[in-house]
N, C-alpha and C positions, 0 to 999 in steps of 0.2 A: 902475584900469585895467580895461577891459572886454575879455573874450576872445571873439573871433568864431570860433566853431567851427561849420563848415558840415558837414552830413551828406554823406558820400561813399559811393558804392556801386559795385561792379564785379561783373559776372557772368562767371565763368570759362567759356571755350569750349574745345572739343576742338582748334580751330585754334591756340589759344594753347599748348596742351600740345605740339602738333607743332612750333610755332615755337621753343618753349623747348628741346625735345629737339634740334633742329637747332643752336641757339645753344650749348647746353651740351655736346653730344655724348652726352647720356644718352638713349639710345633704348630703355631698358628697356620691354619690351612692356606692362607694367602701365600705362604712361603713354600709349602710342601705338597699341597693337593692340587695338581694341575687341572683336574676336572672342575673342582670347586672354584679355583681362581679364575677360570675362563668365564664364570658367571658373574664376576664382580666388575665394577667399572674399570679395574686395571686390565681385564681381558687375559690374564695369565699370571703365573707366579711372579713374585718380586722378591728381591733379596732383603734380608734383615739389614737394617741400617748399620748396625755395628759390624756386620760382616764386610760391608762396603768400606767402612771406615778402617777396618783392619787391613784390607787390601791396599787402600791408599797409603797407610802407614808403611806397609811392606814396600811399596813402590818408592816412597820417599827415601827409605833407608837404602834401597838398591841404587837409587840415583845419586844420593848425597852422602852415603856412608856414615862415618863417625860424626860428622857435623850434624846430621839429623838426630843421631842418638843423644848427643850432648846438648843440643840447643833447639831442636825442631819443635814446633808447636802447630797445631791445627785448630782452627775455629771453623766449625762446619754448620751448615744448614741443609737439611735434606729437602731439596726442591722438586725432585722428580724421582720416580721409581727406577731402580736398576734391575734389569731382567737377565735371565740366562741368555747368553750370547753377547751381552754387552761387554 
């Protein structure tokens, strides 16, 4: 059986961070206030961890289709921030 794995890429935008903040109710300024975020050790806004996880799950589904939906699992550790443009 041949496995068809297609490359998938997404680029995170600040607009996505704002939309996710609205949907989740998490308006922590590290995610949505660029001026504030520049004053932090992160040096700019960072994505919500669960937003990044949702994008990873979307990419896994796009790459692996039904196999991902029926048997896919993720075990994650957030080791570094994800920023707009990543």
